[in-house]
C-alpha positions as CSV (number, residue, x, y, z in Angstrom):
1,M,-0.1,0.0,0.0
2,M,1.4,3.5,-0.8
3,T,1.6,6.0,2.0
4,D,-0.5,8.5,-0.1
5,D,-3.5,6.0,0.6
6,I,-3.1,6.0,4.4
7,Y,-4.3,9.6,5.2
8,Q,-7.4,10.8,3.3
9,G,-9.2,14.1,3.2
10,Q,-8.1,17.8,3.4
11,E,-5.5,17.1,6.2
12,R,-3.4,14.2,4.8
13,R,-0.8,14.2,7.5
14,Q,-0.4,11.6,10.2
15,F,-0.8,14.3,12.9
16,I,-3.3,17.2,12.7
17,R,-1.9,20.6,12.7
18,L,-3.2,23.2,15.1
19,D,-3.1,27.0,14.3
20,Y,-0.9,28.3,16.9
21,L,0.7,31.8,16.8
22,K,2.9,32.4,19.7
23,P,6.4,33.7,20.5
24,L,9.2,31.3,19.7
25,A,12.8,31.3,21.0
26,Y,15.3,29.1,19.4
27,K,19.1,28.3,19.0
28,I,20.8,26.9,16.0
29,C,22.9,24.0,17.1
30,K,26.1,24.9,15.4
31,K,29.4,26.0,17.3
32,E,29.2,29.4,15.7
33,T,25.5,30.1,16.6
34,I,24.8,27.9,19.8
35,D,25.2,30.9,22.2
36,K,22.8,33.1,20.4
37,L,19.1,33.0,21.5
38,L,17.0,33.9,18.4
39,E,13.3,34.8,18.3
40,G,10.5,34.2,16.0
41,Y,6.8,33.1,15.9
42,T,5.1,29.7,15.5
43,A,2.4,29.4,12.9
44,N,1.2,25.9,13.6
45,V,2.1,22.9,15.5
46,S,1.4,19.3,15.6
47,E,2.8,16.2,17.5
48,A,5.6,15.7,14.8
49,G,6.6,19.3,14.2
50,L,5.8,22.9,13.7
51,L,5.7,25.6,11.2
52,C,7.3,29.1,12.1
53,S,8.2,32.6,10.9
54,I,11.8,33.6,11.6
55,H,14.0,36.5,10.4
56,D,17.5,34.7,10.6
57,K,18.7,32.5,7.6
58,I,19.0,28.9,8.5
59,T,19.5,25.9,6.2
60,S,17.8,22.6,5.6
61,G,19.0,19.9,7.9
62,D,19.9,22.4,10.7
63,I,19.3,21.1,14.3
64,L,17.4,23.7,16.4
65,W,16.6,23.9,20.1
66,L,13.1,25.4,20.3
67,S,11.4,26.9,23.3
68,F,7.7,28.0,23.0
69,D,4.6,28.1,25.5
70,R,3.7,24.3,25.1
71,D,1.5,24.4,28.3
72,T,-1.5,25.6,26.5
73,L,-1.5,23.0,23.9
74,V,-4.0,20.2,24.0
75,I,-1.4,17.9,22.3
76,C,1.4,18.8,24.8
77,H,1.4,15.5,26.6
78,D,1.8,13.4,23.4
79,L,4.3,15.9,22.0
80,E,6.5,15.6,25.0
81,K,6.2,11.7,25.1
82,R,7.6,11.4,21.6
83,S,10.0,14.2,21.3
84,V,13.5,15.0,22.6
85,I,13.1,17.7,25.3
86,Y,16.4,19.5,26.7
87,Q,16.5,22.3,29.1
88,K,12.7,22.9,28.6
89,G,13.1,23.1,24.9
90,I,12.3,20.6,22.0
91,I,15.0,19.6,19.5
92,G,14.0,19.7,15.9
93,K,15.4,19.4,12.5
94,V,14.7,22.1,9.7
95,V,13.0,20.2,6.8
96,R,11.6,23.0,4.6
97,I,12.4,26.7,4.2
98,H,10.5,29.1,2.1
99,L,11.6,33.1,1.8
100,R,8.5,35.1,2.2
101,H,7.9,38.4,0.5
102,D,8.3,40.3,3.9
103,G,11.9,39.0,4.2
104,N,11.2,36.5,6.8
105,Y,11.5,32.7,6.4
106,E,8.7,30.2,6.7
107,V,10.4,27.3,8.3
108,G,9.0,23.7,8.6
109,I,10.7,21.9,11.5
110,K,10.3,18.1,12.4
111,F,10.7,17.3,16.0
112,I,13.3,14.6,16.7
113,T,11.7,11.7,18.3
114,R,13.2,9.7,21.2
115,E,14.1,6.9,18.7
116,E,16.2,9.3,16.7
117,K,17.9,10.8,19.9
118,S,21.2,8.6,19.3
119,A,21.7,9.7,15.8
120,P,25.0,11.5,15.2
121,H,23.5,14.9,14.2
122,T,21.2,14.9,17.3
123,R,24.0,13.8,19.6
124,S,26.3,16.4,18.7
125,A,23.5,19.1,18.8
126,I,22.6,17.9,22.3
127,E,26.4,18.1,23.2
128,L,26.7,21.6,22.0
129,L,23.7,22.7,24.0
130,K,25.3,21.0,27.1
131,D,28.5,22.8,26.5
132,I,26.8,26.2,26.3
133,H,24.7,25.4,29.4
134,E,27.6,24.3,31.4
135,G,29.6,27.4,30.4
136,Q,26.7,29.7,31.6
137,N,26.5,27.8,34.9
138,H,30.2,28.4,35.5
139,Q,29.9,32.2,34.8
140,S,27.1,32.6,37.4
């Protein structure tokens, strides 16, 4: 059976997306950017990922640490059960980028699942987050 046959109707995704316009803080998990806390807005969210609007240029495949108000989400329990959570943020991978007419980027992010946690790109991203977090604790 083809995967296109599994999900029917207007929403053909495995997880339903909920419109969710809220502030978003994020870090790009690369050595040169990990210490910068950037901001944007979520547009919609599902158990598997989110769509957001950001001003900073990123590339497909980048790993991000994402912090947004998950407490008001009905899907929060399932989202946190599946996803990798670190320092109250969710780890995600950029899967789609679209430059909008206003100069911002519309970015599709897939949350990294617990099963994917041991993948090399995820492990190195979490190590960078740990390093920056430990460095901040030593400065206090």
